[in-house]
Residue frames as qw, qx, qy, qz and C-alpha x, y, z in Angstrom:
[[0.335, 0.341, -0.840, -0.258, 88.46, 104.20, 106.95],
 [0.867, -0.235, -0.111, -0.425, 86.40, 102.14, 109.39],
 [0.668, -0.498, 0.548, -0.072, 87.56, 99.10, 111.27],
 [0.573, 0.507, -0.622, -0.166, 90.05, 96.69, 109.74],
 [0.934, -0.281, 0.185, -0.123, 90.46, 93.03, 110.60],
 [0.091, -0.669, 0.719, 0.164, 93.97, 91.65, 110.83],
 [0.920, 0.245, -0.107, -0.286, 94.22, 88.70, 108.44],
 [0.948, -0.044, 0.033, 0.315, 97.80, 87.61, 108.92],
 [0.263, -0.828, 0.307, 0.388, 101.36, 88.68, 108.30],
 [0.823, 0.509, -0.004, 0.253, 103.83, 88.82, 105.46],
 [0.577, 0.367, -0.302, 0.664, 107.48, 89.13, 106.40],
 [0.345, -0.297, -0.547, 0.703, 106.37, 90.27, 109.84],
 [0.144, 0.022, -0.045, -0.988, 104.02, 92.94, 108.48],
 [0.384, 0.337, 0.735, -0.447, 100.27, 92.79, 109.16],
 [0.087, -0.182, -0.675, -0.710, 97.74, 92.24, 106.41],
 [0.276, 0.274, 0.527, -0.756, 94.30, 93.75, 106.99],
 [0.060, -0.283, -0.781, -0.554, 90.93, 93.09, 105.39],
 [0.359, -0.063, 0.164, -0.917, 87.40, 94.43, 105.61],
 [0.811, 0.019, -0.135, -0.570, 85.26, 91.48, 104.57],
 [0.818, -0.222, 0.525, -0.076, 85.15, 87.80, 105.34],
 [0.746, 0.610, -0.257, -0.073, 87.50, 85.91, 103.10],
 [0.884, -0.287, 0.170, 0.327, 90.76, 84.08, 102.92],
 [0.182, 0.879, -0.391, -0.205, 94.19, 85.22, 101.91],
 [0.953, 0.069, 0.202, 0.214, 96.59, 83.11, 99.97],
 [0.675, 0.241, 0.035, 0.696, 100.26, 83.92, 99.55],
 [0.306, -0.034, -0.117, 0.944, 100.32, 87.71, 99.39],
 [0.260, -0.066, -0.102, -0.958, 96.81, 88.99, 98.98],
 [0.425, 0.173, 0.685, -0.566, 93.12, 88.45, 99.76],
 [0.027, 0.145, 0.863, 0.483, 90.61, 86.54, 97.68],
 [0.117, 0.698, 0.671, -0.223, 87.52, 88.75, 97.81],
 [0.197, 0.640, 0.253, 0.698, 86.23, 91.89, 96.21],
 [0.331, -0.871, -0.085, -0.353, 85.89, 95.11, 98.23],
 [0.844, -0.322, -0.145, 0.404, 89.35, 94.50, 99.66],
 [0.096, 0.932, -0.300, 0.179, 91.96, 96.91, 100.86],
 [0.916, -0.086, -0.160, 0.357, 95.41, 95.38, 101.24],
 [0.077, -0.950, 0.250, -0.170, 97.71, 97.55, 103.34],
 [0.943, -0.004, -0.132, 0.306, 101.17, 96.05, 103.20],
 [0.194, -0.926, 0.320, 0.053, 104.31, 97.24, 104.92],
 [0.963, 0.111, 0.077, 0.233, 106.47, 94.76, 103.06],
 [0.052, -0.931, 0.355, 0.069, 110.06, 95.71, 103.67],
 [0.394, -0.474, 0.773, 0.150, 111.89, 92.42, 103.21],
 [0.013, -0.118, 0.897, 0.427, 111.59, 89.29, 101.12],
 [0.620, -0.001, -0.228, -0.751, 108.39, 88.19, 99.43],
 [0.525, -0.157, 0.783, -0.296, 108.70, 84.59, 100.52],
 [0.429, 0.147, 0.874, 0.173, 106.63, 81.95, 98.81],
 [0.441, 0.769, 0.371, -0.277, 104.69, 84.51, 96.75],
 [0.096, -0.640, 0.460, 0.608, 107.74, 85.36, 94.69],
 [0.814, 0.537, 0.132, -0.179, 107.19, 84.87, 90.98],
 [0.725, -0.211, 0.435, 0.490, 110.09, 83.11, 89.31],
 [0.199, 0.751, -0.247, -0.580, 111.74, 85.38, 86.76],
 [0.877, 0.449, 0.172, 0.024, 111.90, 84.18, 83.20],
 [0.718, -0.042, 0.220, 0.659, 115.23, 84.00, 81.35],
 [0.104, -0.627, 0.018, 0.772, 116.59, 87.41, 80.44],
 [0.095, -0.023, 0.666, 0.740, 116.29, 86.77, 76.70],
 [0.353, 0.592, 0.553, -0.468, 113.08, 88.14, 75.24],
 [0.401, 0.467, 0.552, 0.563, 111.60, 89.26, 71.97],
 [0.077, -0.649, -0.169, 0.738, 111.73, 93.02, 71.44],
 [0.377, 0.456, 0.611, 0.525, 109.99, 94.58, 68.47],
 [0.028, 0.268, 0.036, -0.962, 109.49, 98.19, 67.36],
 [0.153, 0.533, 0.814, 0.171, 105.84, 98.74, 66.44],
 [0.128, 0.029, -0.028, -0.991, 103.51, 101.52, 65.31],
 [0.001, -0.524, -0.851, -0.036, 99.75, 101.73, 65.74],
 [0.030, -0.337, -0.217, -0.916, 97.08, 104.38, 65.33],
 [0.025, 0.582, 0.673, -0.456, 94.43, 106.18, 67.31],
 [0.349, 0.880, 0.261, -0.191, 92.70, 108.03, 64.49],
 [0.497, 0.824, -0.165, 0.215, 95.28, 110.42, 63.02],
 [0.361, -0.782, 0.495, -0.114, 97.69, 109.88, 65.92],
 [0.834, 0.293, -0.459, 0.095, 100.57, 107.50, 65.18],
 [0.611, -0.700, 0.329, -0.169, 101.99, 105.92, 68.32],
 [0.601, 0.482, -0.623, 0.140, 105.45, 104.35, 68.37],
 [0.734, -0.531, 0.299, -0.298, 106.26, 101.70, 70.92],
 [0.196, 0.407, -0.891, 0.034, 108.42, 98.78, 71.90],
 [0.889, -0.183, -0.126, -0.401, 106.67, 95.44, 72.24],
 [0.029, -0.485, 0.839, -0.243, 108.36, 93.17, 74.77],
 [0.899, -0.087, -0.216, -0.370, 107.35, 89.50, 74.76],
 [0.586, -0.552, 0.586, -0.092, 108.78, 86.97, 77.23],
 [0.212, 0.366, -0.874, -0.241, 110.78, 84.01, 76.03],
 [0.329, 0.117, 0.899, -0.264, 108.76, 80.83, 75.61],
 [0.080, 0.301, 0.820, 0.480, 105.72, 79.75, 73.64],
 [0.316, -0.029, 0.096, -0.943, 102.99, 81.77, 75.40],
 [0.076, 0.757, 0.243, 0.602, 100.27, 82.84, 75.28],
 [0.386, -0.107, -0.452, 0.797, 101.19, 85.61, 77.73],
 [0.087, -0.874, -0.440, 0.187, 99.11, 88.16, 79.59],
 [0.462, 0.319, 0.133, 0.817, 100.02, 91.69, 78.55],
 [0.155, -0.791, -0.357, 0.472, 99.89, 95.32, 79.68],
 [0.371, 0.701, 0.171, 0.584, 99.94, 98.68, 77.95],
 [0.437, -0.326, -0.308, 0.780, 101.98, 101.30, 79.81],
 [0.040, 0.884, 0.343, 0.316, 100.29, 104.69, 80.28],
 [0.486, 0.199, -0.264, 0.809, 102.74, 107.49, 81.04],
 [0.258, -0.671, -0.464, 0.517, 102.41, 110.21, 83.65],
 [0.137, 0.937, 0.176, -0.268, 102.43, 113.99, 83.24],
 [0.058, -0.786, 0.415, 0.455, 104.51, 115.91, 80.76],
 [0.657, 0.537, -0.477, -0.229, 106.48, 114.53, 77.87],
 [0.623, -0.398, 0.664, -0.108, 107.51, 110.90, 78.35],
 [0.641, 0.469, -0.529, -0.299, 109.07, 108.25, 76.15],
 [0.963, -0.057, -0.262, 0.019, 110.33, 104.69, 76.32],
 [0.500, 0.400, -0.468, 0.609, 113.53, 106.17, 77.78],
 [0.491, -0.648, 0.143, -0.565, 111.64, 107.00, 80.98],
 [0.224, 0.339, -0.867, 0.288, 113.57, 105.07, 83.67],
 [0.473, -0.057, 0.606, -0.636, 110.49, 104.49, 85.86],
 [0.837, 0.292, 0.087, -0.455, 108.23, 102.97, 83.22],
 [0.583, 0.525, -0.616, -0.067, 111.23, 101.25, 81.66],
 [0.084, -0.335, 0.859, -0.377, 112.08, 99.52, 84.93],
 [0.669, 0.116, 0.510, -0.529, 108.52, 98.19, 85.19],
 [0.769, 0.478, -0.239, -0.350, 108.55, 97.05, 81.55],
 [0.393, 0.484, -0.776, 0.094, 111.77, 95.08, 82.01],
 [0.246, -0.207, 0.813, -0.486, 110.69, 93.62, 85.34],
 [0.740, 0.201, 0.321, -0.556, 107.27, 92.51, 84.11],
 [0.752, 0.460, -0.395, -0.260, 108.53, 90.82, 80.96],
 [0.196, 0.408, -0.858, 0.243, 111.01, 88.87, 83.09],
 [0.358, 0.001, 0.761, -0.541, 108.01, 87.66, 85.09],
 [0.236, 0.260, 0.914, 0.203, 106.09, 86.36, 82.09],
 [0.248, 0.780, 0.438, -0.372, 104.05, 89.48, 81.24],
 [0.481, 0.397, 0.386, 0.680, 104.24, 90.99, 77.76],
 [0.146, -0.705, -0.230, 0.655, 104.51, 94.78, 77.71],
 [0.408, 0.682, 0.336, 0.506, 103.65, 97.45, 75.15],
 [0.414, -0.600, -0.138, 0.671, 105.83, 100.43, 76.08],
 [0.427, 0.746, 0.356, 0.367, 104.94, 103.45, 73.92],
 [0.232, 0.036, -0.070, 0.969, 106.24, 106.94, 73.49],
 [0.128, 0.619, 0.571, -0.524, 103.49, 109.16, 74.88],
 [0.380, 0.781, 0.436, 0.238, 101.51, 111.14, 72.33],
 [0.116, 0.973, -0.058, 0.191, 103.65, 114.10, 71.23],
 [0.460, -0.729, 0.503, 0.060, 106.81, 112.57, 72.71],
 [0.536, -0.247, 0.751, 0.297, 109.66, 110.67, 71.08],
 [0.055, -0.034, 0.762, 0.644, 108.47, 109.15, 67.81],
 [0.108, 0.581, 0.802, -0.086, 104.73, 109.44, 68.56],
 [0.075, 0.389, 0.310, 0.864, 102.77, 112.16, 66.79],
 [0.362, -0.754, -0.503, -0.215, 100.21, 114.54, 68.23],
 [0.092, 0.485, -0.342, 0.800, 100.41, 116.83, 71.25],
 [0.429, -0.390, -0.772, 0.261, 99.61, 115.79, 74.81],
 [0.098, -0.119, -0.302, 0.941, 99.38, 119.42, 75.96],
 [0.445, 0.098, -0.047, -0.889, 96.09, 120.03, 74.18],
 [0.506, -0.076, -0.812, -0.280, 94.75, 116.47, 74.50],
 [0.669, -0.450, 0.125, -0.578, 92.03, 115.47, 76.94],
 [0.369, -0.345, 0.838, -0.206, 92.46, 112.54, 79.29],
 [0.809, 0.291, 0.424, -0.284, 89.82, 110.70, 77.27],
 [0.643, 0.704, -0.283, -0.105, 91.94, 111.12, 74.15],
 [0.034, 0.602, -0.782, 0.161, 94.98, 109.82, 76.02],
 [0.648, -0.066, 0.687, -0.322, 92.83, 106.92, 77.25],
 [0.821, 0.509, 0.088, -0.242, 91.95, 106.18, 73.63],
 [0.332, 0.700, -0.633, -0.002, 95.69, 105.95, 72.91],
 [0.321, -0.327, 0.850, -0.260, 95.90, 103.20, 75.53],
 [0.772, 0.269, 0.454, -0.355, 92.86, 101.45, 74.07],
 [0.652, 0.669, -0.300, -0.195, 94.53, 101.53, 70.66],
 [0.055, 0.560, -0.818, 0.120, 97.50, 99.76, 72.24],
 [0.591, -0.032, 0.727, -0.348, 95.18, 97.10, 73.62],
 [0.793, 0.508, 0.104, -0.321, 93.71, 96.57, 70.15],
 [0.416, 0.673, -0.608, -0.061, 97.22, 96.07, 68.79],
 [0.239, -0.378, 0.859, -0.247, 98.02, 93.49, 71.45],
 [0.763, 0.183, 0.472, -0.402, 94.91, 91.51, 70.51],
 [0.753, 0.595, -0.194, -0.203, 96.44, 90.93, 67.07],
 [0.105, 0.638, -0.757, 0.092, 99.66, 89.40, 68.44],
 [0.807, -0.033, -0.552, -0.207, 99.53, 85.57, 68.40],
 [0.503, 0.082, -0.708, 0.488, 101.66, 85.18, 71.54],
 [0.182, -0.204, 0.362, -0.891, 99.28, 87.33, 73.63],
 [0.057, -0.394, -0.899, 0.183, 96.49, 85.89, 75.78],
 [0.088, -0.405, -0.346, -0.842, 93.57, 87.99, 74.54],
 [0.542, -0.653, -0.496, -0.186, 91.61, 87.38, 77.75],
 [0.621, -0.634, -0.169, 0.428, 94.31, 88.97, 79.92],
 [0.422, 0.407, 0.098, 0.804, 95.24, 92.34, 78.45],
 [0.320, -0.814, -0.408, 0.263, 95.33, 95.29, 80.82],
 [0.263, 0.795, -0.053, 0.544, 96.60, 98.83, 81.33],
 [0.652, -0.468, -0.301, 0.515, 99.07, 100.15, 83.91],
 [0.160, 0.871, 0.100, 0.453, 99.26, 103.88, 84.56],
 [0.616, -0.150, -0.326, 0.701, 101.99, 105.80, 86.37],
 [0.110, -0.282, -0.222, 0.927, 101.27, 108.96, 88.39],
 [0.414, 0.359, 0.018, -0.836, 98.97, 111.06, 86.21],
 [0.380, 0.140, -0.800, -0.444, 98.65, 108.01, 83.97],
 [0.070, -0.214, -0.925, 0.307, 96.73, 106.44, 86.85],
 [0.348, 0.423, 0.293, -0.784, 94.00, 109.02, 86.21],
 [0.441, 0.389, -0.475, -0.654, 93.80, 107.87, 82.61],
 [0.121, 0.094, -0.982, -0.108, 93.62, 104.08, 83.00],
 [0.294, 0.349, 0.775, -0.436, 90.11, 104.04, 84.56],
 [0.470, 0.573, -0.026, -0.671, 88.79, 106.01, 81.59],
 [0.325, 0.375, -0.783, -0.375, 90.35, 103.43, 79.27],
 [0.006, -0.038, -0.988, 0.150, 89.08, 100.44, 81.28],
 [0.350, 0.421, 0.562, -0.620, 85.58, 101.93, 81.60],
 [0.503, 0.618, -0.076, -0.599, 85.29, 102.52, 77.85],
 [0.453, 0.438, -0.722, -0.286, 86.79, 99.35, 76.40],
 [0.923, -0.168, 0.132, -0.319, 85.49, 95.82, 76.72],
 [0.828, 0.383, -0.368, 0.179, 88.88, 94.49, 75.65],
 [0.098, 0.577, -0.589, 0.557, 90.64, 95.51, 78.88],
 [0.761, -0.298, -0.571, -0.083, 90.61, 92.78, 81.53],
 [0.620, -0.573, -0.320, 0.429, 92.42, 94.57, 84.38],
 [0.191, 0.858, -0.038, 0.476, 93.76, 98.00, 85.34],
 [0.709, -0.349, -0.284, 0.543, 96.66, 99.05, 87.58],
 [0.027, 0.941, 0.020, 0.336, 97.30, 102.51, 89.01],
 [0.738, -0.113, -0.273, 0.607, 100.79, 103.33, 90.34],
 [0.334, -0.311, -0.205, 0.866, 101.18, 106.42, 92.57],
 [0.054, -0.396, -0.434, -0.807, 98.08, 108.19, 91.25],
 [0.215, 0.099, 0.498, -0.834, 95.71, 110.30, 93.29],
 [0.044, 0.450, 0.871, 0.194, 91.98, 109.67, 93.07],
 [0.046, 0.690, 0.359, -0.627, 90.87, 113.27, 93.61],
 [0.508, 0.824, 0.249, 0.036, 89.82, 115.62, 90.77],
 [0.714, 0.306, 0.010, 0.629, 92.78, 116.96, 88.81],
 [0.040, 0.772, -0.063, 0.631, 92.42, 120.57, 89.95],
 [0.703, -0.681, 0.099, -0.180, 92.38, 119.40, 93.57],
 [0.919, -0.079, 0.059, 0.382, 95.47, 117.31, 92.88],
 [0.465, 0.577, -0.033, 0.670, 97.24, 120.34, 91.42],
 [0.332, -0.805, 0.110, -0.478, 96.37, 122.30, 94.57],
 [0.885, -0.458, 0.086, 0.027, 97.58, 119.46, 96.79],
 [0.852, 0.192, -0.011, 0.487, 100.86, 119.02, 94.93],
 [0.245, 0.676, -0.125, 0.684, 101.81, 122.69, 95.19],
 [0.553, -0.730, 0.107, -0.388, 100.76, 122.82, 98.85],
 [0.947, -0.249, 0.030, 0.201, 102.94, 119.79, 99.61],
 [0.635, 0.437, -0.081, 0.632, 105.87, 121.53, 97.92],
 [0.119, -0.766, 0.128, -0.619, 105.31, 124.55, 100.14],
 [0.805, -0.566, 0.082, -0.161, 105.17, 122.38, 103.25],
 [0.929, -0.006, 0.008, 0.371, 108.38, 120.60, 102.25],
 [0.423, 0.572, -0.111, 0.694, 110.13, 123.96, 101.83],
 [0.408, -0.265, -0.566, 0.665, 109.28, 124.76, 105.43],
 [0.126, -0.400, -0.161, -0.893, 106.77, 127.55, 104.80],
 [0.126, 0.151, 0.708, -0.678, 104.50, 128.49, 107.69],
 [0.268, 0.545, 0.787, -0.107, 100.69, 128.40, 107.51],
 [0.196, 0.823, 0.135, -0.515, 100.35, 132.01, 106.43],
 [0.007, 0.553, -0.612, -0.565, 102.96, 131.59, 103.70],
 [0.232, 0.126, 0.941, 0.211, 101.34, 128.38, 102.50],
 [0.295, 0.703, 0.582, -0.282, 98.03, 130.20, 102.18],
 [0.137, 0.750, -0.245, -0.598, 99.73, 132.85, 100.05],
 [0.076, -0.267, 0.859, 0.430, 101.01, 130.07, 97.76],
 [0.258, 0.397, 0.880, -0.045, 97.58, 128.45, 97.67],
 [0.266, 0.778, 0.273, -0.500, 95.99, 131.77, 96.72],
 [0.097, 0.595, -0.544, -0.584, 98.44, 132.18, 93.83],
 [0.134, -0.026, 0.959, 0.249, 97.72, 128.64, 92.68],
 [0.303, 0.585, 0.703, -0.269, 93.94, 129.16, 92.84],
 [0.251, 0.786, -0.034, -0.564, 94.30, 132.32, 90.75],
 [0.009, -0.428, 0.762, 0.486, 96.52, 130.49, 88.25],
 [0.217, 0.221, 0.948, 0.076, 94.01, 127.65, 87.87],
 [0.294, 0.713, 0.479, -0.419, 91.09, 130.06, 87.54],
 [0.175, 0.712, -0.315, -0.603, 92.91, 132.02, 84.83],
 [0.061, -0.237, 0.891, 0.381, 93.75, 128.83, 82.94],
 [0.231, 0.369, 0.897, -0.072, 90.23, 127.43, 83.13],
 [0.215, 0.794, 0.496, -0.279, 88.31, 130.63, 82.33],
 [0.491, 0.481, 0.241, 0.685, 90.72, 132.90, 80.48],
 [0.186, -0.879, -0.088, -0.431, 89.98, 135.60, 83.07],
 [0.659, -0.749, 0.068, 0.002, 91.96, 136.88, 86.04],
 [0.819, 0.274, -0.132, 0.487, 95.43, 136.71, 84.49],
 [0.128, 0.700, -0.217, 0.668, 96.32, 140.17, 85.83],
 [0.662, -0.632, 0.160, -0.369, 95.19, 139.19, 89.34],
 [0.978, -0.098, -0.014, 0.184, 97.33, 136.06, 89.17],
 [0.643, 0.431, -0.150, 0.615, 100.45, 137.90, 87.99],
 [0.176, -0.759, 0.177, -0.601, 99.95, 140.64, 90.59],
 [0.822, -0.518, 0.140, -0.188, 99.77, 138.07, 93.42],
 [0.935, 0.092, -0.027, 0.341, 102.75, 136.16, 92.05],
 [0.430, 0.603, -0.171, 0.650, 104.95, 139.24, 91.69],
 [0.412, -0.752, 0.180, -0.483, 104.04, 140.42, 95.18],
 [0.930, -0.351, 0.102, 0.022, 105.14, 137.07, 96.60],
 [0.823, 0.293, -0.045, 0.485, 108.39, 137.13, 94.62],
 [0.199, 0.675, -0.175, 0.689, 109.20, 140.61, 95.92],
 [0.566, -0.664, 0.164, -0.459, 108.37, 139.74, 99.53],
 [0.518, -0.533, 0.645, -0.178, 109.42, 137.12, 102.08],
 [0.890, 0.140, 0.432, -0.043, 108.83, 134.27, 99.61],
 [0.410, 0.815, -0.368, -0.176, 111.44, 135.61, 97.20],
 [0.171, 0.550, -0.817, -0.013, 113.62, 132.76, 95.96],
 [0.615, -0.063, 0.711, -0.336, 111.36, 130.01, 97.28],
 [0.099, -0.092, 0.879, 0.457, 111.23, 127.19, 94.76],
 [0.198, 0.515, 0.829, -0.090, 107.47, 126.74, 95.05],
 [0.183, 0.827, 0.209, -0.489, 106.92, 130.40, 94.14],
 [0.014, -0.593, 0.536, 0.600, 109.61, 130.70, 91.50],
 [0.284, 0.058, 0.917, 0.273, 108.10, 127.68, 89.75],
 [0.393, 0.688, 0.524, -0.314, 104.88, 129.48, 88.81],
 [0.496, 0.319, 0.448, 0.672, 104.96, 130.57, 85.14],
 [0.020, -0.566, -0.138, 0.813, 104.90, 134.28, 84.31],
 [0.092, 0.097, -0.622, -0.772, 104.03, 133.80, 80.63],
 [0.605, 0.191, 0.323, -0.702, 100.23, 133.99, 80.16],
 [0.793, 0.378, -0.294, -0.378, 100.61, 131.65, 77.19],
 [0.172, -0.456, 0.867, -0.105, 102.64, 129.03, 79.06],
 [0.477, 0.025, -0.803, -0.356, 101.77, 125.47, 77.90],
 [0.092, -0.161, -0.874, 0.450, 100.57, 124.58, 81.40],
 [0.366, 0.273, 0.239, -0.857, 97.65, 126.96, 80.91],
 [0.580, 0.207, -0.528, -0.585, 96.58, 125.09, 77.77],
 [0.361, 0.022, -0.928, 0.088, 96.93, 121.76, 79.55],
 [0.084, 0.213, 0.705, -0.672, 94.84, 122.83, 82.56],
 [0.479, 0.286, -0.015, -0.830, 92.16, 124.33, 80.32],
 [0.531, 0.187, -0.707, -0.427, 92.00, 121.13, 78.27],
 [0.340, -0.083, -0.921, 0.172, 91.67, 118.63, 81.10],
 [0.471, -0.556, -0.177, -0.661, 89.29, 120.82, 83.13],
 [0.449, -0.449, 0.589, -0.500, 88.29, 119.37, 86.47],
 [0.710, 0.131, -0.659, -0.211, 88.68, 115.76, 85.40],
 [0.584, -0.426, 0.528, -0.446, 87.75, 113.32, 88.17],
 [0.283, 0.275, -0.902, -0.175, 88.92, 109.69, 87.95],
 [0.308, 0.020, 0.828, -0.468, 86.43, 108.25, 90.45],
 [0.697, 0.366, 0.174, -0.591, 83.36, 108.32, 88.15],
 [0.621, 0.472, -0.573, -0.249, 85.39, 106.26, 85.69],
 [0.041, 0.256, -0.926, 0.274, 86.63, 103.85, 88.36],
 [0.526, 0.126, 0.580, -0.608, 82.96, 103.34, 89.30],
 [0.765, 0.440, -0.097, -0.461, 82.27, 102.16, 85.74],
 [0.286, 0.495, -0.818, -0.066, 85.14, 99.65, 85.71],
 [0.905, -0.164, 0.018, -0.392, 83.84, 96.09, 85.96],
 [0.845, 0.242, -0.420, 0.227, 87.21, 94.30, 85.79],
 [0.728, -0.531, -0.192, 0.387, 89.72, 93.87, 88.65],
 [0.316, 0.810, -0.139, 0.474, 91.86, 96.89, 89.44],
 [0.768, -0.327, -0.266, 0.482, 94.83, 97.54, 91.68],
 [0.001, 0.960, -0.098, 0.264, 96.14, 100.71, 93.37],
 [0.800, -0.083, -0.246, 0.541, 99.79, 100.98, 94.46],
 [0.097, -0.952, 0.035, -0.289, 101.06, 103.74, 96.77],
 [0.591, 0.144, -0.468, 0.642, 104.23, 104.71, 98.56],
 [0.418, -0.752, -0.477, 0.182, 103.54, 106.00, 102.06],
 [0.384, -0.578, 0.020, 0.720, 106.21, 108.71, 101.74],
 [0.395, 0.560, 0.493, 0.536, 104.88, 110.10, 98.47],
 [0.198, -0.480, -0.166, 0.838, 105.56, 113.85, 98.33],
 [0.059, -0.011, -0.484, -0.873, 103.36, 114.55, 95.31],
 [0.508, -0.394, -0.513, -0.568, 99.94, 113.28, 96.37],
 [0.416, -0.359, 0.525, -0.650, 98.07, 113.06, 99.65],
 [0.271, 0.066, -0.954, -0.106, 97.93, 109.31, 100.07],
 [0.094, 0.259, 0.821, -0.499, 95.41, 109.20, 102.89],
 [0.426, 0.416, 0.103, -0.797, 92.97, 111.43, 101.02],
 [0.478, 0.302, -0.640, -0.520, 93.15, 109.18, 97.95],
 [0.210, -0.029, -0.972, 0.102, 92.75, 105.94, 99.90],
 [0.218, 0.325, 0.626, -0.675, 89.83, 107.38, 101.87],
 [0.487, 0.391, -0.145, -0.768, 88.16, 108.46, 98.66],
 [0.395, 0.155, -0.856, -0.294, 88.53, 104.97, 97.20],
 [0.090, -0.170, -0.916, 0.352, 87.01, 103.44, 100.32],
 [0.256, 0.382, 0.428, -0.778, 84.20, 105.96, 100.58],
 [0.525, 0.435, -0.208, -0.702, 83.14, 105.66, 96.95],
 [0.615, 0.291, -0.675, -0.284, 84.04, 102.08, 96.00],
 [0.010, 0.306, -0.879, 0.365, 84.47, 100.19, 99.25],
 [0.445, 0.140, 0.715, -0.521, 80.84, 99.21, 99.80],
 [0.620, 0.485, -0.052, -0.615, 79.78, 98.61, 96.21],
 [0.919, 0.106, 0.379, -0.035, 81.19, 95.22, 95.30],
 [0.492, 0.796, -0.347, -0.056, 84.14, 96.35, 93.22],
 [0.954, -0.105, 0.008, 0.280, 87.04, 93.94, 92.82],
 [0.300, 0.831, -0.274, 0.380, 89.92, 96.18, 93.80],
 [0.803, -0.386, -0.218, 0.399, 92.98, 96.05, 96.01],
 [0.045, 0.953, -0.205, 0.217, 95.34, 98.65, 97.46],
 [0.840, -0.079, -0.224, 0.487, 99.00, 98.09, 98.16],
 [0.110, -0.962, 0.114, -0.222, 100.58, 100.67, 100.46],
 [0.805, 0.052, -0.277, 0.523, 104.34, 100.46, 100.99],
 [0.337, -0.903, -0.226, 0.144, 104.89, 102.82, 103.90],
 [0.501, -0.633, 0.232, 0.543, 108.58, 103.61, 103.39],
 [0.495, 0.194, 0.540, 0.653, 108.50, 104.32, 99.65],
 [0.072, 0.481, 0.034, -0.873, 107.90, 107.50, 97.69],
 [0.592, 0.553, 0.058, -0.583, 106.15, 108.53, 94.49],
 [0.553, 0.546, -0.567, -0.274, 108.47, 106.74, 92.05],
 [0.717, -0.334, 0.569, -0.224, 108.02, 103.41, 93.78],
 [0.766, 0.378, -0.494, -0.162, 109.83, 100.39, 92.35],
 [0.465, -0.469, 0.714, -0.235, 110.56, 97.22, 94.32],
 [0.275, 0.202, -0.900, -0.270, 111.24, 93.68, 93.20],
 [0.091, 0.230, 0.913, -0.323, 108.73, 92.29, 95.69],
 [0.409, 0.498, 0.231, -0.729, 106.10, 94.73, 94.40],
 [0.442, 0.412, -0.565, -0.562, 106.70, 93.51, 90.86],
 [0.086, 0.007, -0.995, 0.042, 106.32, 89.95, 92.11],
 [0.262, 0.394, 0.667, -0.575, 102.95, 90.91, 93.57],
 [0.446, 0.525, -0.097, -0.719, 101.78, 92.69, 90.43],
 [0.330, 0.300, -0.807, -0.387, 102.83, 89.79, 88.18],
 [0.006, 0.134, 0.968, -0.212, 101.12, 87.27, 90.45],
 [0.341, 0.465, 0.437, -0.691, 97.97, 89.42, 90.55],
 [0.464, 0.474, -0.378, -0.646, 97.91, 89.58, 86.74],
 [0.252, 0.195, -0.930, -0.182, 98.59, 85.86, 86.34],
 [0.046, 0.280, 0.893, -0.350, 95.78, 85.09, 88.78],
 [0.027, -0.531, -0.609, -0.588, 93.42, 87.29, 86.74],
 [0.158, -0.497, 0.087, -0.849, 93.07, 89.93, 89.40],
 [0.740, -0.502, -0.437, -0.096, 91.95, 87.56, 92.16],
 [0.177, 0.581, -0.438, 0.663, 93.20, 89.47, 95.17]]
């Protein structure tokens, strides 16, 4: 990561920076910034005052080609115009009933940010099928949401962004890199490594958390590699099933990480892996010219935080990008904190000046 310069403290926690600059309230005012925060208490004078609870809530539909996307549009009380975000869901089926994205939607609108909260393609009332959709197609769904927001009179058309959760954080850079209408991008709990590497990491972390030893973890990794190879190429299915069955009949019998591997060669996960291929978010982040923000929980058990942060620094840190990283050391993958939402709202309201 290189050397970091201590810039000050927030609630007794150090703030670090890499370049000359000043910090104001909760974050630093330069590009090429990494903000590592261990905020565990109050936000202090950076807290954004919540708006009254009453808000305008409208059911809307919009299109990306033949795909019809259903969503809830949340607009704060007051005259506006308001900055706005489109929510991009994580892996699997996900709707507006998702408690994680729903909590962010409610919290942001209370802080003066309009939110378009859709059902993911193929989920809820939205048509299509996410299983056989590429990340670029899912990014186009988000761009379609941005286009809708531009038609809403109460929305500030110069401050419309995207916020992606978990796997959705892989999708938002593709959207921001391919649309001139997106003015900021936020990634919550998303790795920055290629998707196949992330799938390997996630399964390996599961094995570690189940207490498997190094040799057993390597057995799990070998099964996972064979599964990915079979999904990507259509070859090696028999080798995969042979390795999986051997593990299930041996010392790893009953282990959750092993029992979770599918035995059906036509399992939907195979289609999904084949469709996304070895998608890598970093080339898209490198094309993003607007401010972007990464948020991580230090106790995330689904991604390797240090690997992702190092990759951001090694690929973006010396190239003049306007990005920031918030790392909350005692939080996990599904991070939600009121002080974090204060920070995000303030960052959006300040047009990504971090």
